Biopython code that builds the backbone (N, CA, C, O; Angstrom):
import numpy as np
from Bio.PDB.StructureBuilder import StructureBuilder

atoms = [
    (1, "UNK", "N", (-29.972, -1.608, -24.966)),
    (1, "UNK", "CA", (-29.408, -1.468, -26.289)),
    (1, "UNK", "C", (-27.889, -1.535, -26.156)),
    (1, "UNK", "O", (-27.305, -0.970, -25.231)),
    (2, "UNK", "N", (-27.273, -2.229, -27.089)),
    (2, "UNK", "CA", (-25.826, -2.380, -27.081)),
    (2, "UNK", "C", (-25.194, -1.074, -27.539)),
    (2, "UNK", "O", (-25.702, -0.408, -28.441)),
    (3, "UNK", "N", (-24.090, -0.717, -26.915)),
    (3, "UNK", "CA", (-23.420, 0.561, -27.227)),
    (3, "UNK", "C", (-22.988, 0.667, -28.692)),
    (3, "UNK", "O", (-23.069, 1.743, -29.285)),
    (4, "UNK", "N", (-22.526, -0.451, -29.278)),
    (4, "UNK", "CA", (-22.117, -0.391, -30.664)),
    (4, "UNK", "C", (-23.303, -0.057, -31.572)),
    (4, "UNK", "O", (-23.179, 0.700, -32.535)),
    (5, "UNK", "N", (-24.468, -0.653, -31.233)),
    (5, "UNK", "CA", (-25.683, -0.383, -32.027)),
    (5, "UNK", "C", (-26.104, 1.067, -31.873)),
    (5, "UNK", "O", (-26.483, 1.712, -32.851)),
    (6, "UNK", "N", (-26.040, 1.589, -30.648)),
    (6, "UNK", "CA", (-26.432, 2.968, -30.391)),
    (6, "UNK", "C", (-25.521, 3.911, -31.164)),
    (6, "UNK", "O", (-25.990, 4.863, -31.788)),
    (7, "UNK", "N", (-24.250, 3.652, -31.125)),
    (7, "UNK", "CA", (-23.290, 4.499, -31.830)),
    (7, "UNK", "C", (-23.536, 4.446, -33.340)),
    (7, "UNK", "O", (-23.505, 5.478, -34.011)),
    (8, "UNK", "N", (-23.779, 3.243, -33.875)),
    (8, "UNK", "CA", (-24.053, 3.117, -35.316)),
    (8, "UNK", "C", (-25.318, 3.868, -35.706)),
    (8, "UNK", "O", (-25.350, 4.513, -36.754)),
    (9, "UNK", "N", (-26.357, 3.797, -34.887)),
    (9, "UNK", "CA", (-27.604, 4.525, -35.191)),
    (9, "UNK", "C", (-27.395, 6.035, -35.129)),
    (9, "UNK", "O", (-27.930, 6.765, -35.963)),
    (10, "UNK", "N", (-26.620, 6.515, -34.146)),
    (10, "UNK", "CA", (-26.374, 7.933, -34.043)),
    (10, "UNK", "C", (-25.573, 8.443, -35.258)),
    (10, "UNK", "O", (-25.842, 9.530, -35.768)),
    (11, "UNK", "N", (-24.612, 7.667, -35.704)),
    (11, "UNK", "CA", (-23.835, 8.073, -36.855)),
    (11, "UNK", "C", (-24.688, 8.067, -38.116)),
    (11, "UNK", "O", (-24.552, 8.953, -38.959)),
    (12, "UNK", "N", (-25.580, 7.062, -38.255)),
    (12, "UNK", "CA", (-26.487, 7.029, -39.388)),
    (12, "UNK", "C", (-27.435, 8.212, -39.368)),
    (12, "UNK", "O", (-27.735, 8.803, -40.405)),
    (13, "UNK", "N", (-27.906, 8.553, -38.162)),
    (13, "UNK", "CA", (-28.800, 9.711, -38.043)),
    (13, "UNK", "C", (-28.078, 10.985, -38.421)),
    (13, "UNK", "O", (-28.637, 11.837, -39.113)),
    (14, "UNK", "N", (-26.841, 11.125, -37.975)),
    (14, "UNK", "CA", (-26.065, 12.334, -38.265)),
    (14, "UNK", "C", (-25.790, 12.459, -39.774)),
    (14, "UNK", "O", (-25.792, 13.561, -40.321)),
    (15, "UNK", "N", (-25.556, 11.324, -40.433)),
    (15, "UNK", "CA", (-25.275, 11.415, -41.876)),
    (15, "UNK", "C", (-26.541, 11.644, -42.705)),
    (15, "UNK", "O", (-26.490, 12.267, -43.765)),
    (16, "UNK", "N", (-27.657, 11.146, -42.225)),
    (16, "UNK", "CA", (-28.893, 11.333, -42.996)),
    (16, "UNK", "C", (-29.583, 12.649, -42.702)),
    (16, "UNK", "O", (-30.052, 13.321, -43.621)),
    (17, "UNK", "N", (-29.654, 13.030, -41.429)),
    (17, "UNK", "CA", (-30.373, 14.250, -41.056)),
    (17, "UNK", "C", (-29.492, 15.492, -40.991)),
    (17, "UNK", "O", (-29.991, 16.597, -40.778)),
    (18, "UNK", "N", (-28.235, 15.324, -41.166)),
    (18, "UNK", "CA", (-27.342, 16.450, -40.930)),
    (18, "UNK", "C", (-26.890, 16.374, -39.482)),
    (18, "UNK", "O", (-27.410, 15.583, -38.695)),
    (19, "UNK", "N", (-25.946, 17.179, -39.154)),
    (19, "UNK", "CA", (-25.389, 17.078, -37.817)),
    (19, "UNK", "C", (-25.888, 18.222, -36.953)),
    (19, "UNK", "O", (-25.546, 19.383, -37.178)),
    (20, "UNK", "N", (-26.685, 17.887, -35.979)),
    (20, "UNK", "CA", (-27.076, 18.854, -34.960)),
    (20, "UNK", "C", (-26.179, 18.697, -33.751)),
    (20, "UNK", "O", (-25.545, 17.656, -33.577)),
    (21, "UNK", "N", (-26.119, 19.710, -32.923)),
    (21, "UNK", "CA", (-25.252, 19.678, -31.732)),
    (21, "UNK", "C", (-25.616, 18.541, -30.800)),
    (21, "UNK", "O", (-24.730, 17.907, -30.226)),
    (22, "UNK", "N", (-26.895, 18.272, -30.640)),
    (22, "UNK", "CA", (-27.341, 17.203, -29.762)),
    (22, "UNK", "C", (-26.857, 15.838, -30.284)),
    (22, "UNK", "O", (-26.420, 14.982, -29.515)),
    (23, "UNK", "N", (-26.947, 15.663, -31.599)),
    (23, "UNK", "CA", (-26.484, 14.420, -32.204)),
    (23, "UNK", "C", (-24.995, 14.246, -32.044)),
    (23, "UNK", "O", (-24.519, 13.160, -31.714)),
    (24, "UNK", "N", (-24.261, 15.313, -32.278)),
    (24, "UNK", "CA", (-22.809, 15.249, -32.116)),
    (24, "UNK", "C", (-22.416, 14.924, -30.673)),
    (24, "UNK", "O", (-21.524, 14.111, -30.430)),
    (25, "UNK", "N", (-23.080, 15.556, -29.744)),
    (25, "UNK", "CA", (-22.783, 15.286, -28.328)),
    (25, "UNK", "C", (-23.097, 13.816, -27.990)),
    (25, "UNK", "O", (-22.334, 13.165, -27.276)),
    (26, "UNK", "N", (-24.180, 13.322, -28.489)),
    (26, "UNK", "CA", (-24.548, 11.931, -28.221)),
    (26, "UNK", "C", (-23.517, 10.991, -28.845)),
    (26, "UNK", "O", (-23.148, 9.988, -28.234)),
    (27, "UNK", "N", (-23.049, 11.307, -30.056)),
    (27, "UNK", "CA", (-22.009, 10.461, -30.681)),
    (27, "UNK", "C", (-20.761, 10.483, -29.851)),
    (27, "UNK", "O", (-20.175, 9.430, -29.598)),
    (28, "UNK", "N", (-20.331, 11.649, -29.415)),
    (28, "UNK", "CA", (-19.113, 11.738, -28.622)),
    (28, "UNK", "C", (-19.254, 10.999, -27.319)),
    (28, "UNK", "O", (-18.335, 10.296, -26.899)),
    (29, "UNK", "N", (-20.397, 11.146, -26.667)),
    (29, "UNK", "CA", (-20.611, 10.465, -25.392)),
    (29, "UNK", "C", (-20.634, 8.944, -25.544)),
    (29, "UNK", "O", (-20.012, 8.227, -24.761)),
    (30, "UNK", "N", (-21.342, 8.468, -26.538)),
    (30, "UNK", "CA", (-21.426, 7.017, -26.758)),
    (30, "UNK", "C", (-20.072, 6.442, -27.161)),
    (30, "UNK", "O", (-19.687, 5.370, -26.693)),
    (31, "UNK", "N", (-19.355, 7.145, -28.020)),
    (31, "UNK", "CA", (-18.041, 6.628, -28.447)),
    (31, "UNK", "C", (-17.046, 6.665, -27.291)),
    (31, "UNK", "O", (-16.188, 5.789, -27.182)),
    (32, "UNK", "N", (-17.156, 7.670, -26.433)),
    (32, "UNK", "CA", (-16.259, 7.748, -25.264)),
    (32, "UNK", "C", (-16.531, 6.592, -24.298)),
    (32, "UNK", "O", (-15.605, 5.965, -23.784)),
    (33, "UNK", "N", (-17.812, 6.326, -24.064)),
    (33, "UNK", "CA", (-18.145, 5.217, -23.164)),
    (33, "UNK", "C", (-17.765, 3.873, -23.732)),
    (33, "UNK", "O", (-17.326, 2.980, -23.006)),
    (34, "UNK", "N", (-17.935, 3.728, -25.042)),
    (34, "UNK", "CA", (-17.544, 2.471, -25.702)),
    (34, "UNK", "C", (-16.030, 2.283, -25.618)),
    (34, "UNK", "O", (-15.549, 1.190, -25.317)),
    (35, "UNK", "N", (-15.285, 3.352, -25.886)),
    (35, "UNK", "CA", (-13.820, 3.277, -25.798)),
    (35, "UNK", "C", (-13.359, 2.979, -24.391)),
    (35, "UNK", "O", (-12.466, 2.155, -24.194)),
    (36, "UNK", "N", (-13.950, 3.632, -23.411)),
    (36, "UNK", "CA", (-13.558, 3.392, -22.017)),
    (36, "UNK", "C", (-13.867, 1.943, -21.610)),
    (36, "UNK", "O", (-13.079, 1.316, -20.901)),
    (37, "UNK", "N", (-15.007, 1.418, -22.056)),
    (37, "UNK", "CA", (-15.333, 0.032, -21.745)),
    (37, "UNK", "C", (-14.332, -0.935, -22.365)),
    (37, "UNK", "O", (-13.949, -1.923, -21.739)),
    (38, "UNK", "N", (-13.909, -0.648, -23.597)),
    (38, "UNK", "CA", (-12.917, -1.499, -24.235)),
    (38, "UNK", "C", (-11.572, -1.458, -23.527)),
    (38, "UNK", "O", (-10.922, -2.490, -23.357)),
    (39, "UNK", "N", (-11.159, -0.279, -23.118)),
    (39, "UNK", "CA", (-9.889, -0.138, -22.414)),
    (39, "UNK", "C", (-9.936, -0.892, -21.088)),
    (39, "UNK", "O", (-8.999, -1.615, -20.751)),
    (40, "UNK", "N", (-11.008, -0.729, -20.345)),
    (40, "UNK", "CA", (-11.152, -1.425, -19.073)),
    (40, "UNK", "C", (-11.092, -2.926, -19.275)),
    (40, "UNK", "O", (-10.442, -3.640, -18.511)),
    (41, "UNK", "N", (-11.783, -3.409, -20.323)),
    (41, "UNK", "CA", (-11.770, -4.848, -20.608)),
    (41, "UNK", "C", (-10.402, -5.334, -20.997)),
    (41, "UNK", "O", (-9.990, -6.413, -20.570)),
    (42, "UNK", "N", (-9.671, -4.561, -21.806)),
    (42, "UNK", "CA", (-8.324, -4.933, -22.217)),
    (42, "UNK", "C", (-7.329, -4.936, -21.077)),
    (42, "UNK", "O", (-6.384, -5.725, -21.070)),
    (43, "UNK", "N", (-7.537, -4.057, -20.118)),
    (43, "UNK", "CA", (-6.677, -4.031, -18.943)),
    (43, "UNK", "C", (-7.001, -5.142, -17.941)),
    (43, "UNK", "O", (-6.269, -5.353, -16.974)),
    (44, "UNK", "N", (-8.078, -5.828, -18.180)),
    (44, "UNK", "CA", (-8.480, -6.910, -17.291)),
    (44, "UNK", "C", (-9.182, -6.407, -16.049)),
    (44, "UNK", "O", (-9.208, -7.083, -15.021)),
    (45, "UNK", "N", (-9.757, -5.208, -16.148)),
    (45, "UNK", "CA", (-10.429, -4.630, -14.993)),
    (45, "UNK", "C", (-11.959, -4.605, -15.153)),
    (45, "UNK", "O", (-12.648, -3.815, -14.508)),
    (46, "UNK", "N", (-12.465, -5.472, -16.014)),
    (46, "UNK", "CA", (-13.884, -5.498, -16.265)),
    (46, "UNK", "C", (-14.662, -6.459, -15.389)),
    (46, "UNK", "O", (-15.886, -6.542, -15.485)),
    (47, "UNK", "N", (-13.949, -7.193, -14.528)),
    (47, "UNK", "CA", (-14.664, -8.185, -13.714)),
    (47, "UNK", "C", (-15.047, -7.603, -12.356)),
    (47, "UNK", "O", (-14.759, -6.443, -12.062)),
    (48, "UNK", "N", (-15.697, -8.421, -11.534)),
    (48, "UNK", "CA", (-16.209, -7.962, -10.235)),
    (48, "UNK", "C", (-15.087, -7.729, -9.239)),
    (48, "UNK", "O", (-15.268, -6.962, -8.293)),
    (49, "UNK", "N", (-13.943, -8.357, -9.415)),
    (49, "UNK", "CA", (-12.822, -8.205, -8.461)),
    (49, "UNK", "C", (-11.897, -7.044, -8.826)),
    (49, "UNK", "O", (-10.867, -6.849, -8.179)),
    (50, "UNK", "N", (-12.247, -6.287, -9.835)),
    (50, "UNK", "CA", (-11.364, -5.217, -10.305)),
    (50, "UNK", "C", (-11.139, -4.160, -9.201)),
    (50, "UNK", "O", (-10.016, -3.688, -9.025)),
    (51, "UNK", "N", (-12.165, -3.800, -8.482)),
    (51, "UNK", "CA", (-12.028, -2.795, -7.434)),
    (51, "UNK", "C", (-11.063, -3.264, -6.343)),
    (51, "UNK", "O", (-10.240, -2.487, -5.859)),
    (52, "UNK", "N", (-11.169, -4.544, -5.960)),
    (52, "UNK", "CA", (-10.241, -5.096, -4.987)),
    (52, "UNK", "C", (-8.820, -5.095, -5.512)),
    (52, "UNK", "O", (-7.880, -4.814, -4.768)),
    (53, "UNK", "N", (-8.653, -5.412, -6.809)),
    (53, "UNK", "CA", (-7.314, -5.411, -7.408)),
    (53, "UNK", "C", (-6.709, -4.008, -7.369)),
    (53, "UNK", "O", (-5.540, -3.835, -7.025)),
    (54, "UNK", "N", (-7.519, -3.012, -7.726)),
    (54, "UNK", "CA", (-7.048, -1.622, -7.722)),
    (54, "UNK", "C", (-6.673, -1.198, -6.301)),
    (54, "UNK", "O", (-5.646, -0.553, -6.089)),
    (55, "UNK", "N", (-7.514, -1.565, -5.331)),
    (55, "UNK", "CA", (-7.231, -1.217, -3.936)),
    (55, "UNK", "C", (-5.910, -1.843, -3.469)),
    (55, "UNK", "O", (-5.120, -1.197, -2.780)),
    (56, "UNK", "N", (-5.677, -3.109, -3.852)),
    (56, "UNK", "CA", (-4.447, -3.785, -3.465)),
    (56, "UNK", "C", (-3.237, -3.125, -4.128)),
    (56, "UNK", "O", (-2.185, -2.974, -3.507)),
    (57, "UNK", "N", (-3.396, -2.735, -5.389)),
    (57, "UNK", "CA", (-2.297, -2.064, -6.091)),
    (57, "UNK", "C", (-1.972, -0.713, -5.441)),
    (57, "UNK", "O", (-0.805, -0.349, -5.298)),
    (58, "UNK", "N", (-3.008, 0.016, -5.056)),
    (58, "UNK", "CA", (-2.788, 1.306, -4.394)),
    (58, "UNK", "C", (-2.099, 1.100, -3.050)),
    (58, "UNK", "O", (-1.206, 1.865, -2.684)),
    (59, "UNK", "N", (-2.506, 0.082, -2.326)),
    (59, "UNK", "CA", (-1.874, -0.209, -1.014)),
    (59, "UNK", "C", (-0.410, -0.593, -1.203)),
    (59, "UNK", "O", (0.456, -0.173, -0.436)),
    (60, "UNK", "N", (-0.147, -1.391, -2.227)),
    (60, "UNK", "CA", (1.224, -1.796, -2.524)),
    (60, "UNK", "C", (2.080, -0.592, -2.923)),
    (60, "UNK", "O", (3.228, -0.469, -2.496)),
    (61, "UNK", "N", (1.512, 0.291, -3.743)),
    (61, "UNK", "CA", (2.240, 1.483, -4.147)),
    (61, "UNK", "C", (2.497, 2.397, -2.958)),
    (61, "UNK", "O", (3.575, 2.983, -2.860)),
    (62, "UNK", "N", (1.534, 2.533, -2.053)),
    (62, "UNK", "CA", (1.729, 3.364, -0.852)),
    (62, "UNK", "C", (2.823, 2.774, 0.022)),
    (62, "UNK", "O", (3.652, 3.514, 0.552)),
    (63, "UNK", "N", (2.840, 1.462, 0.182)),
    (63, "UNK", "CA", (3.870, 0.800, 0.978)),
    (63, "UNK", "C", (5.255, 0.984, 0.340)),
    (63, "UNK", "O", (6.244, 1.202, 1.039)),
    (64, "UNK", "N", (5.311, 0.893, -1.012)),
    (64, "UNK", "CA", (6.580, 1.112, -1.700)),
    (64, "UNK", "C", (7.074, 2.531, -1.487)),
    (64, "UNK", "O", (8.264, 2.742, -1.253)),
    (65, "UNK", "N", (6.192, 3.494, -1.565)),
    (65, "UNK", "CA", (6.601, 4.890, -1.353)),
    (65, "UNK", "C", (7.069, 5.126, 0.083)),
    (65, "UNK", "O", (8.049, 5.835, 0.317)),
    (66, "UNK", "N", (6.358, 4.523, 1.042)),
    (66, "UNK", "CA", (6.780, 4.653, 2.430)),
    (66, "UNK", "C", (8.156, 4.015, 2.658)),
    (66, "UNK", "O", (8.998, 4.584, 3.351)),
    (67, "UNK", "N", (8.379, 2.845, 2.079)),
    (67, "UNK", "CA", (9.656, 2.162, 2.240)),
    (67, "UNK", "C", (10.779, 2.982, 1.578)),
    (67, "UNK", "O", (11.872, 3.101, 2.133)),
    (68, "UNK", "N", (10.511, 3.529, 0.422)),
    (68, "UNK", "CA", (11.508, 4.323, -0.278)),
    (68, "UNK", "C", (11.874, 5.566, 0.534)),
    (68, "UNK", "O", (13.047, 5.920, 0.650)),
    (69, "UNK", "N", (10.855, 6.223, 1.094)),
    (69, "UNK", "CA", (11.102, 7.404, 1.908)),
    (69, "UNK", "C", (11.905, 7.075, 3.153)),
    (69, "UNK", "O", (12.823, 7.811, 3.514)),
    (70, "UNK", "N", (11.569, 5.981, 3.807)),
    (70, "UNK", "CA", (12.314, 5.618, 5.017)),
    (70, "UNK", "C", (13.735, 5.187, 4.681)),
    (70, "UNK", "O", (14.649, 5.416, 5.474)),
    (71, "UNK", "N", (13.938, 4.568, 3.526)),
    (71, "UNK", "CA", (15.294, 4.177, 3.121)),
    (71, "UNK", "C", (16.141, 5.428, 2.871)),
    (71, "UNK", "O", (17.296, 5.484, 3.292)),
    (72, "UNK", "N", (15.581, 6.422, 2.194)),
    (72, "UNK", "CA", (16.327, 7.655, 1.988)),
    (72, "UNK", "C", (16.634, 8.354, 3.297)),
    (72, "UNK", "O", (17.731, 8.880, 3.485)),
    (73, "UNK", "N", (15.681, 8.361, 4.188)),
    (73, "UNK", "CA", (15.879, 8.991, 5.497)),
    (73, "UNK", "C", (16.992, 8.285, 6.260)),
    (73, "UNK", "O", (17.843, 8.942, 6.860)),
    (74, "UNK", "N", (16.996, 6.967, 6.244)),
    (74, "UNK", "CA", (18.050, 6.199, 6.933)),
    (74, "UNK", "C", (19.407, 6.457, 6.292)),
    (74, "UNK", "O", (20.408, 6.605, 6.993)),
    (75, "UNK", "N", (19.445, 6.512, 4.970)),
    (75, "UNK", "CA", (20.720, 6.780, 4.288)),
    (75, "UNK", "C", (21.264, 8.167, 4.658)),
    (75, "UNK", "O", (22.460, 8.313, 4.908)),
    (76, "UNK", "N", (20.417, 9.161, 4.694)),
    (76, "UNK", "CA", (20.859, 10.504, 5.066)),
    (76, "UNK", "C", (21.305, 10.522, 6.519)),
    (76, "UNK", "O", (22.305, 11.163, 6.840)),
    (77, "UNK", "N", (20.606, 9.851, 7.390)),
    (77, "UNK", "CA", (21.042, 9.800, 8.801)),
    (77, "UNK", "C", (22.425, 9.160, 8.935)),
    (77, "UNK", "O", (23.250, 9.647, 9.709)),
    (78, "UNK", "N", (22.696, 8.074, 8.194)),
    (78, "UNK", "CA", (23.997, 7.441, 8.265)),
    (78, "UNK", "C", (25.097, 8.325, 7.713)),
    (78, "UNK", "O", (26.200, 8.359, 8.259)),
    (79, "UNK", "N", (24.810, 9.040, 6.640)),
    (79, "UNK", "CA", (25.807, 9.955, 6.079)),
    (79, "UNK", "C", (26.119, 11.060, 7.086)),
    (79, "UNK", "O", (27.284, 11.401, 7.290)),
    (80, "UNK", "N", (25.098, 11.615, 7.707)),
    (80, "UNK", "CA", (25.304, 12.677, 8.694)),
    (80, "UNK", "C", (26.104, 12.133, 9.871)),
    (80, "UNK", "O", (27.020, 12.801, 10.350)),
    (81, "UNK", "N", (25.779, 10.951, 10.340)),
    (81, "UNK", "CA", (26.543, 10.358, 11.463)),
    (81, "UNK", "C", (28.003, 10.144, 11.070)),
    (81, "UNK", "O", (28.905, 10.396, 11.869)),
    (82, "UNK", "N", (28.238, 9.684, 9.847)),
    (82, "UNK", "CA", (29.600, 9.478, 9.373)),
    (82, "UNK", "C", (30.386, 10.775, 9.325)),
    (82, "UNK", "O", (31.544, 10.822, 9.741)),
    (83, "UNK", "N", (29.765, 11.817, 8.824)),
    (83, "UNK", "CA", (30.424, 13.127, 8.733)),
    (83, "UNK", "C", (30.720, 13.657, 10.141)),
    (83, "UNK", "O", (31.804, 14.182, 10.393)),
    (84, "UNK", "N", (29.768, 13.520, 11.045)),
    (84, "UNK", "CA", (30.005, 13.977, 12.419)),
    (84, "UNK", "C", (31.106, 13.175, 13.111)),
    (84, "UNK", "O", (31.891, 13.741, 13.872)),
    (85, "UNK", "N", (31.176, 11.857, 12.856)),
    (85, "UNK", "CA", (32.224, 11.047, 13.428)),
    (85, "UNK", "C", (33.582, 11.440, 12.893)),
    (85, "UNK", "O", (34.548, 11.507, 13.653)),
    (86, "UNK", "N", (33.678, 11.706, 11.586)),
    (86, "UNK", "CA", (34.935, 12.180, 11.013)),
    (86, "UNK", "C", (35.318, 13.546, 11.552)),
    (86, "UNK", "O", (36.501, 13.818, 11.757)),
    (87, "UNK", "N", (34.362, 14.390, 11.779)),
    (87, "UNK", "CA", (34.623, 15.710, 12.357)),
    (87, "UNK", "C", (35.153, 15.571, 13.777)),
    (87, "UNK", "O", (36.109, 16.251, 14.150)),
    (88, "UNK", "N", (34.542, 14.698, 14.572)),
    (88, "UNK", "CA", (35.026, 14.472, 15.945)),
    (88, "UNK", "C", (36.442, 13.873, 15.935)),
    (88, "UNK", "O", (37.272, 14.266, 16.755)),
    (89, "UNK", "N", (36.727, 12.954, 15.045)),
    (89, "UNK", "CA", (38.059, 12.364, 14.957)),
    (89, "UNK", "C", (39.049, 13.425, 14.575)),
    (89, "UNK", "O", (40.139, 13.483, 15.145)),
    (90, "UNK", "N", (38.697, 14.286, 13.608)),
    (90, "UNK", "CA", (39.563, 15.395, 13.207)),
    (90, "UNK", "C", (39.853, 16.345, 14.340)),
    (90, "UNK", "O", (40.989, 16.787, 14.513)),
    (91, "UNK", "N", (38.837, 16.662, 15.114)),
    (91, "UNK", "CA", (39.040, 17.570, 16.260)),
    (91, "UNK", "C", (39.943, 16.902, 17.292)),
    (91, "UNK", "O", (40.827, 17.545, 17.857)),
    (92, "UNK", "N", (39.719, 15.604, 17.539)),
    (92, "UNK", "CA", (40.535, 14.904, 18.532)),
    (92, "UNK", "C", (42.002, 14.850, 18.080)),
    (92, "UNK", "O", (42.900, 15.030, 18.902)),
    (93, "UNK", "N", (42.251, 14.611, 16.824)),
    (93, "UNK", "CA", (43.621, 14.586, 16.319)),
    (93, "UNK", "C", (44.231, 15.978, 16.392)),
    (93, "UNK", "O", (45.416, 16.115, 16.697)),
    (94, "UNK", "N", (43.457, 16.992, 16.122)),
    (94, "UNK", "CA", (43.940, 18.365, 16.104)),
    (94, "UNK", "C", (44.338, 18.845, 17.508)),
    (94, "UNK", "O", (45.309, 19.587, 17.657)),
    (95, "UNK", "N", (43.592, 18.423, 18.533)),
    (95, "UNK", "CA", (43.935, 18.867, 19.873)),
    (95, "UNK", "C", (44.930, 17.930, 20.550)),
    (95, "UNK", "O", (45.332, 18.179, 21.686)),
    (96, "UNK", "N", (45.331, 16.862, 19.872)),
    (96, "UNK", "CA", (46.355, 16.005, 20.389)),
    (96, "UNK", "C", (45.854, 14.891, 21.301)),
    (96, "UNK", "O", (46.597, 14.427, 22.166)),
    (97, "UNK", "N", (44.634, 14.462, 21.128)),
    (97, "UNK", "CA", (44.089, 13.376, 21.944)),
    (97, "UNK", "C", (44.829, 12.072, 21.782)),
    (97, "UNK", "O", (44.926, 11.336, 22.764)),
    (98, "UNK", "N", (45.381, 11.708, 20.574)),
    (98, "UNK", "CA", (46.122, 10.455, 20.518)),
    (98, "UNK", "C", (47.370, 10.461, 21.401)),
    (98, "UNK", "O", (47.762, 9.413, 21.915)),
    (99, "UNK", "N", (47.998, 11.618, 21.585)),
    (99, "UNK", "CA", (49.150, 11.734, 22.466)),
    (99, "UNK", "C", (48.772, 11.536, 23.912)),
    (99, "UNK", "O", (49.588, 11.055, 24.699)),
    (100, "UNK", "N", (47.554, 11.893, 24.287)),
    (100, "UNK", "CA", (47.109, 11.734, 25.671)),
    (100, "UNK", "C", (46.837, 10.280, 25.995)),
    (100, "UNK", "O", (46.881, 9.880, 27.158)),
    (101, "UNK", "N", (46.556, 9.491, 24.977)),
    (101, "UNK", "CA", (46.265, 8.070, 25.211)),
    (101, "UNK", "C", (47.538, 7.251, 25.435)),
    (101, "UNK", "O", (47.450, 6.130, 25.936)),
    (102, "UNK", "N", (48.707, 7.767, 25.086)),
    (102, "UNK", "CA", (49.949, 7.020, 25.225)),
    (102, "UNK", "C", (50.461, 7.025, 26.608)),
    (102, "UNK", "O", (51.506, 6.433, 26.882)),
]
sb = StructureBuilder()
sb.init_structure("model")
sb.init_model(0)
sb.init_chain("A")
sb.init_seg("    ")
for serial, (resi, resn, name, xyz) in enumerate(atoms, 1):
    if name == "N":
        sb.init_residue(resn, " ", resi, " ")
    sb.init_atom(name, np.array(xyz, "f"), 0.0, 1.0, " ", f" {name:<3s}", serial, name[0])
structure = sb.get_structure()
């Protein structure tokens, strides 16, 4: 049975017989499944290759996150190296190392 037909019959039953909890639950379940199916179809994930597409997107996202984390790590390492180099130059100037080189 098609989901739209099932939902229409449940709504007709609810309006004619009154609303019982079982009928309301069935309406909610059928409408949720129908809505989810429509969303999946609109996103283009209703075909057989959808799982492969999702897997590839997750892999791409994981690679992006790894690259971003390693870029931040490299940037922090370079900043720390620069600060340490400036500190060493400052210490060398303070103790008079440039005079020793002359």
